[in-house]
Structure formats: C-alpha cells, structure tokens
N, CA, C and O atoms as a GROMACS GRO file, in nm:
protein
  324
    1MET      N    1   7.173  -1.252   1.428
    1MET     CA    2   7.148  -1.117   1.408
    1MET      C    3   7.023  -1.083   1.306
    1MET      O    4   7.046  -1.120   1.191
    2PRO      N    5   6.899  -1.021   1.324
    2PRO     CA    6   6.803  -1.004   1.171
    2PRO      C    7   6.845  -0.947   1.060
    2PRO      O    8   6.943  -0.874   1.079
    3LEU      N    9   6.806  -0.954   0.942
    3LEU     CA   10   6.855  -0.914   0.791
    3LEU      C   11   6.742  -0.835   0.754
    3LEU      O   12   6.624  -0.868   0.746
    4LEU      N   13   6.808  -0.707   0.728
    4LEU     CA   14   6.717  -0.600   0.668
    4LEU      C   15   6.728  -0.584   0.516
    4LEU      O   16   6.831  -0.540   0.466
    5GLN      N   17   6.616  -0.622   0.436
    5GLN     CA   18   6.631  -0.579   0.294
    5GLN      C   19   6.565  -0.443   0.284
    5GLN      O   20   6.461  -0.423   0.346
    6VAL      N   21   6.615  -0.356   0.214
    6VAL     CA   22   6.554  -0.232   0.132
    6VAL      C   23   6.510  -0.277  -0.033
    6VAL      O   24   6.595  -0.304  -0.118
    7ARG      N   25   6.406  -0.279  -0.051
    7ARG     CA   26   6.379  -0.285  -0.225
    7ARG      C   27   6.359  -0.140  -0.250
    7ARG      O   28   6.320  -0.050  -0.175
    8ASP      N   29   6.401  -0.142  -0.391
    8ASP     CA   30   6.347  -0.041  -0.493
    8ASP      C   31   6.373   0.108  -0.390
    8ASP      O   32   6.296   0.204  -0.377
    9MET      N   33   6.470   0.090  -0.344
    9MET     CA   34   6.536   0.222  -0.253
    9MET      C   35   6.576   0.369  -0.420
    9MET      O   36   6.641   0.329  -0.517
   10PRO      N   37   6.545   0.462  -0.417
   10PRO     CA   38   6.571   0.583  -0.511
   10PRO      C   39   6.692   0.578  -0.539
   10PRO      O   40   6.744   0.524  -0.441
   11GLU      N   41   6.764   0.599  -0.608
   11GLU     CA   42   6.930   0.593  -0.617
   11GLU      C   43   6.985   0.706  -0.537
   11GLU      O   44   7.084   0.696  -0.465
   12ASP      N   45   6.895   0.844  -0.560
   12ASP     CA   46   6.968   0.993  -0.500
   12ASP      C   47   6.947   0.963  -0.330
   12ASP      O   48   6.966   1.062  -0.258
   13LEU      N   49   6.918   0.867  -0.279
   13LEU     CA   50   6.870   0.832  -0.164
   13LEU      C   51   6.982   0.723  -0.128
   13LEU      O   52   7.015   0.717  -0.010
   14TYR      N   53   7.038   0.645  -0.212
   14TYR     CA   54   7.131   0.571  -0.194
   14TYR      C   55   7.211   0.633  -0.184
   14TYR      O   56   7.257   0.625  -0.070
   15LYS      N   57   7.287   0.733  -0.275
   15LYS     CA   58   7.400   0.766  -0.317
   15LYS      C   59   7.394   0.887  -0.179
   15LYS      O   60   7.509   0.918  -0.147
   16THR      N   61   7.319   0.936  -0.119
   16THR     CA   62   7.345   1.053   0.015
   16THR      C   63   7.343   0.913   0.130
   16THR      O   64   7.394   0.938   0.240
   17LEU      N   65   7.314   0.841   0.121
   17LEU     CA   66   7.310   0.753   0.221
   17LEU      C   67   7.492   0.701   0.224
   17LEU      O   68   7.556   0.713   0.329
   18ALA      N   69   7.548   0.654   0.118
   18ALA     CA   70   7.667   0.602   0.082
   18ALA      C   71   7.718   0.702   0.102
   18ALA      O   72   7.803   0.673   0.187
   19ASP      N   73   7.731   0.882   0.069
   19ASP     CA   74   7.836   0.955   0.113
   19ASP      C   75   7.809   1.006   0.239
   19ASP      O   76   7.892   1.068   0.305
   20ILE      N   77   7.698   0.984   0.274
   20ILE     CA   78   7.703   1.044   0.465
   20ILE      C   79   7.802   0.910   0.561
   20ILE      O   80   7.876   0.947   0.653
   21ALA      N   81   7.789   0.759   0.525
   21ALA     CA   82   7.844   0.665   0.544
   21ALA      C   83   7.988   0.694   0.549
   21ALA      O   84   8.047   0.686   0.656
   22GLU      N   85   8.064   0.735   0.413
   22GLU     CA   86   8.156   0.758   0.360
   22GLU      C   87   8.215   0.904   0.456
   22GLU      O   88   8.337   0.912   0.443
   23GLN      N   89   8.174   0.981   0.518
   23GLN     CA   90   8.192   1.096   0.585
   23GLN      C   91   8.212   1.048   0.686
   23GLN      O   92   8.320   1.091   0.727
   24GLU      N   93   8.140   0.937   0.799
   24GLU     CA   94   8.154   0.939   0.897
   24GLU      C   95   8.273   0.772   0.905
   24GLU      O   96   8.289   0.718   1.014
   25ASN      N   97   8.318   0.734   0.821
   25ASN     CA   98   8.404   0.652   0.823
   25ASN      C   99   8.317   0.532   0.864
   25ASN      O  100   8.355   0.457   0.954
   26ARG      N  101   8.201   0.511   0.798
   26ARG     CA  102   8.119   0.412   0.845
   26ARG      C  103   8.064   0.286   0.681
   26ARG      O  104   8.058   0.315   0.561
   27SER      N  105   8.036   0.166   0.742
   27SER     CA  106   7.998   0.109   0.618
   27SER      C  107   7.826   0.166   0.572
   27SER      O  108   7.785   0.241   0.661
   28ILE      N  109   7.747   0.152   0.487
   28ILE     CA  110   7.653   0.179   0.442
   28ILE      C  111   7.542   0.087   0.477
   28ILE      O  112   7.437   0.101   0.415
   29ALA      N  113   7.553  -0.040   0.598
   29ALA     CA  114   7.480  -0.102   0.677
   29ALA      C  115   7.498  -0.031   0.819
   29ALA      O  116   7.403   0.007   0.886
   30GLN      N  117   7.620  -0.018   0.855
   30GLN     CA  118   7.648   0.090   0.971
   30GLN      C  119   7.563   0.209   1.007
   30GLN      O  120   7.502   0.249   1.106
   31GLU      N  121   7.588   0.254   0.874
   31GLU     CA  122   7.535   0.441   0.907
   31GLU      C  123   7.378   0.378   0.878
   31GLU      O  124   7.296   0.437   0.948
   32THR      N  125   7.333   0.298   0.812
   32THR     CA  126   7.169   0.285   0.840
   32THR      C  127   7.116   0.261   0.964
   32THR      O  128   7.004   0.292   1.004
   33ILE      N  129   7.243   0.178   1.050
   33ILE     CA  130   7.167   0.107   1.159
   33ILE      C  131   7.143   0.278   1.232
   33ILE      O  132   7.034   0.327   1.260
   34VAL      N  133   7.260   0.334   1.247
   34VAL     CA  134   7.275   0.467   1.315
   34VAL      C  135   7.164   0.578   1.311
   34VAL      O  136   7.118   0.656   1.394
   35LEU      N  137   7.136   0.546   1.146
   35LEU     CA  138   7.043   0.683   1.158
   35LEU      C  139   6.893   0.614   1.172
   35LEU      O  140   6.792   0.684   1.165
   36LEU      N  141   6.887   0.492   1.188
   36LEU     CA  142   6.744   0.440   1.253
   36LEU      C  143   6.712   0.442   1.377
   36LEU      O  144   6.601   0.451   1.429
   37GLN      N  145   6.852   0.431   1.438
   37GLN     CA  146   6.797   0.436   1.603
   37GLN      C  147   6.825   0.565   1.618
   37GLN      O  148   6.781   0.583   1.732
   38ARG      N  149   6.879   0.693   1.576
   38ARG     CA  150   6.843   0.806   1.616
   38ARG      C  151   6.696   0.884   1.562
   38ARG      O  152   6.667   0.995   1.606
   39ALA      N  153   6.591   0.801   1.445
   39ALA     CA  154   6.488   0.808   1.441
   39ALA      C  155   6.400   0.784   1.503
   39ALA      O  156   6.308   0.862   1.526
   40LEU      N  157   6.415   0.627   1.557
   40LEU     CA  158   6.352   0.566   1.660
   40LEU      C  159   6.363   0.600   1.800
   40LEU      O  160   6.281   0.556   1.881
   41ASN      N  161   6.447   0.668   1.830
   41ASN     CA  162   6.502   0.707   1.960
   41ASN      C  163   6.395   0.832   1.960
   41ASN      O  164   6.312   0.839   2.050
   42TYR      N  165   6.401   0.932   1.853
   42TYR     CA  166   6.305   1.051   1.866
   42TYR      C  167   6.168   1.050   1.952
   42TYR      O  168   6.074   1.051   1.872
   43LYS      N  169   6.137   1.050   2.043
   43LYS     CA  170   6.036   1.046   2.136
   43LYS      C  171   5.966   1.133   2.132
   43LYS      O  172   5.850   1.095   2.147
   44GLU      N  173   5.977   1.255   2.115
   44GLU     CA  174   5.846   1.414   2.084
   44GLU      C  175   5.758   1.398   2.011
   44GLU      O  176   5.810   1.432   1.905
   45SER      N  177   5.632   1.363   1.981
   45SER     CA  178   5.559   1.343   1.859
   45SER      C  179   5.515   1.506   1.803
   45SER      O  180   5.522   1.622   1.844
   46ARG      N  181   5.478   1.449   1.711
   46ARG     CA  182   5.425   1.625   1.651
   46ARG      C  183   5.334   1.729   1.716
   46ARG      O  184   5.340   1.852   1.714
   47GLN      N  185   5.257   1.653   1.768
   47GLN     CA  186   5.181   1.725   1.836
   47GLN      C  187   5.241   1.807   1.961
   47GLN      O  188   5.226   1.928   1.978
   48SER      N  189   5.327   1.702   2.064
   48SER     CA  190   5.351   1.749   2.180
   48SER      C  191   5.514   1.846   2.124
   48SER      O  192   5.582   1.905   2.209
   49ARG      N  193   5.546   1.846   2.002
   49ARG     CA  194   5.661   1.933   1.952
   49ARG      C  195   5.610   2.077   1.918
   49ARG      O  196   5.671   2.184   1.926
   50ARG      N  197   5.457   2.046   1.871
   50ARG     CA  198   5.394   2.213   1.827
   50ARG      C  199   5.342   2.262   2.008
   50ARG      O  200   5.354   2.379   2.044
   51LYS      N  201   5.293   2.166   2.091
   51LYS     CA  202   5.233   2.267   2.174
   51LYS      C  203   5.363   2.301   2.216
   51LYS      O  204   5.370   2.422   2.238
   52ARG      N  205   5.476   2.237   2.239
   52ARG     CA  206   5.604   2.309   2.309
   52ARG      C  207   5.639   2.444   2.243
   52ARG      O  208   5.656   2.538   2.320
   53ILE      N  209   5.653   2.466   2.099
   53ILE     CA  210   5.684   2.550   2.042
   53ILE      C  211   5.563   2.702   2.061
   53ILE      O  212   5.595   2.818   2.088
   54LEU      N  213   5.440   2.654   2.037
   54LEU     CA  214   5.398   2.718   2.086
   54LEU      C  215   5.383   2.828   2.213
   54LEU      O  216   5.386   2.951   2.211
   55ALA      N  217   5.366   2.735   2.323
   55ALA     CA  218   5.386   2.792   2.505
   55ALA      C  219   5.551   2.861   2.463
   55ALA      O  220   5.581   2.934   2.557
   56GLU      N  221   5.625   2.861   2.394
   56GLU     CA  222   5.768   2.912   2.376
   56GLU      C  223   5.717   3.068   2.322
   56GLU      O  224   5.753   3.166   2.387
   57ILE      N  225   5.654   3.082   2.230
   57ILE     CA  226   5.622   3.168   2.153
   57ILE      C  227   5.514   3.218   2.225
   57ILE      O  228   5.457   3.293   2.146
   58HIS      N  229   5.461   3.219   2.321
   58HIS     CA  230   5.316   3.238   2.412
   58HIS      C  231   5.423   3.317   2.517
   58HIS      O  232   5.402   3.429   2.565
   59SER      N  233   5.531   3.242   2.539
   59SER     CA  234   5.613   3.288   2.690
   59SER      C  235   5.696   3.426   2.662
   59SER      O  236   5.729   3.511   2.746
   60ASN      N  237   5.720   3.426   2.526
   60ASN     CA  238   5.810   3.546   2.510
   60ASN      C  239   5.740   3.630   2.396
   60ASN      O  240   5.779   3.615   2.280
   61PRO      N  241   5.631   3.723   2.428
   61PRO     CA  242   5.549   3.819   2.348
   61PRO      C  243   5.616   3.923   2.285
   61PRO      O  244   5.723   3.943   2.342
   62ILE      N  245   5.600   3.984   2.206
   62ILE     CA  246   5.661   4.132   2.157
   62ILE      C  247   5.629   4.224   2.248
   62ILE      O  248   5.514   4.262   2.269
   63LYS      N  249   5.708   4.253   2.293
   63LYS     CA  250   5.693   4.385   2.350
   63LYS      C  251   5.640   4.552   2.307
   63LYS      O  252   5.564   4.640   2.347
   64ASP      N  253   5.716   4.532   2.222
   64ASP     CA  254   5.684   4.642   2.129
   64ASP      C  255   5.672   4.638   2.001
   64ASP      O  256   5.765   4.608   1.926
   65VAL      N  257   5.608   4.655   1.981
   65VAL     CA  258   5.538   4.598   1.802
   65VAL      C  259   5.600   4.727   1.716
   65VAL      O  260   5.628   4.704   1.598
   66GLN      N  261   5.617   4.829   1.755
   66GLN     CA  262   5.676   4.964   1.727
   66GLN      C  263   5.836   4.934   1.692
   66GLN      O  264   5.911   5.011   1.631
   67ALA      N  265   5.862   4.836   1.732
   67ALA     CA  266   6.022   4.818   1.715
   67ALA      C  267   6.055   4.753   1.594
   67ALA      O  268   6.173   4.734   1.566
   68PHE      N  269   5.945   4.708   1.503
   68PHE     CA  270   5.945   4.658   1.378
   68PHE      C  271   5.946   4.723   1.240
   68PHE      O  272   5.866   4.816   1.259
   69PRO      N  273   5.969   4.729   1.167
   69PRO     CA  274   5.948   4.855   1.068
   69PRO      C  275   5.831   4.831   1.009
   69PRO      O  276   5.776   4.729   1.050
   70ASP      N  277   5.768   4.897   0.914
   70ASP     CA  278   5.678   4.903   0.848
   70ASP      C  279   5.694   4.853   0.700
   70ASP      O  280   5.750   4.904   0.603
   71PRO      N  281   5.615   4.719   0.721
   71PRO     CA  282   5.629   4.644   0.572
   71PRO      C  283   5.573   4.710   0.460
   71PRO      O  284   5.569   4.633   0.364
   72ALA      N  285   5.536   4.801   0.440
   72ALA     CA  286   5.481   4.848   0.346
   72ALA      C  287   5.599   5.000   0.307
   72ALA      O  288   5.605   5.053   0.196
   73ALA      N  289   5.667   5.035   0.408
   73ALA     CA  290   5.771   5.144   0.410
   73ALA      C  291   5.842   5.085   0.360
   73ALA      O  292   5.866   5.125   0.246
   74LEU      N  293   5.938   4.926   0.416
   74LEU     CA  294   6.038   4.876   0.332
   74LEU      C  295   6.017   4.796   0.177
   74LEU      O  296   6.103   4.741   0.107
   75ILE      N  297   5.885   4.810   0.156
   75ILE     CA  298   5.851   4.757  -0.009
   75ILE      C  299   5.888   4.881  -0.071
   75ILE      O  300   5.980   4.883  -0.152
   76ARG      N  301   5.835   4.965  -0.046
   76ARG     CA  302   5.881   5.108  -0.114
   76ARG      C  303   6.002   5.142  -0.127
   76ARG      O  304   6.053   5.176  -0.234
   77GLU      N  305   6.080   5.134   0.019
   77GLU     CA  306   6.240   5.156  -0.023
   77GLU      C  307   6.290   5.101  -0.140
   77GLU      O  308   6.351   5.153  -0.233
   78ASP      N  309   6.234   4.921  -0.111
   78ASP     CA  310   6.325   4.848  -0.207
   78ASP      C  311   6.262   4.863  -0.353
   78ASP      O  312   6.332   4.795  -0.428
   79ARG      N  313   6.180   4.912  -0.410
   79ARG     CA  314   6.120   4.969  -0.517
   79ARG      C  315   6.161   5.086  -0.608
   79ARG      O  316   6.157   5.094  -0.731
   80GLU      N  317   6.212   5.195  -0.496
   80GLU     CA  318   6.298   5.298  -0.500
   80GLU      C  319   6.434   5.296  -0.589
   80GLU      O  320   6.466   5.372  -0.680
   81ARG      N  321   6.523   5.155  -0.521
   81ARG     CA  322   6.609   5.152  -0.557
   81ARG      C  323   6.658   5.134  -0.712
   81ARG      O  324   6.778   5.132  -0.739
   0.00000   0.00000   0.00000
C-alpha cells in the first residue's frame, strides 16, 4: 500500500483532524483517507455549480417585490429604538 507523508502541516489543522478522527472513532490516518475520498469524489466543478445555482435562482423569481419591507424603513425603525 502506498505511503503518504505530509510535511509542515499547520498545528491547528492537525488538531482539527485529530479531533474529528476521535469523534468518528478513527485513527488520524483513517480519517485522512475518508476526507480525501470525499473531497476527490466531488465531481461538480465550481463553474457547473455556479450555473446550477443561477438556474435555480432564475427559475424561482420573486413574484411580489412589495412583499419585502423597505430597507430604509427598517434602518429608520432600528435607529429610533
């Protein structure tokens, strides 16, 4: 089995990794493998994700803009308190 060595890992990152591994009842090596598998299996690119989110936004337009309160009125109300 191949060996992976990581040098100069920030202490806070290592501590976070160790804490997560402990919560999941795994060794640090096992948790690292799980996290790498999850990260590398993420297939949707940033661009395709952005396009998908924009399509969702455009498919659900705001029907009644008047339903939202006037921002100036909210600020005025907050300042009067």
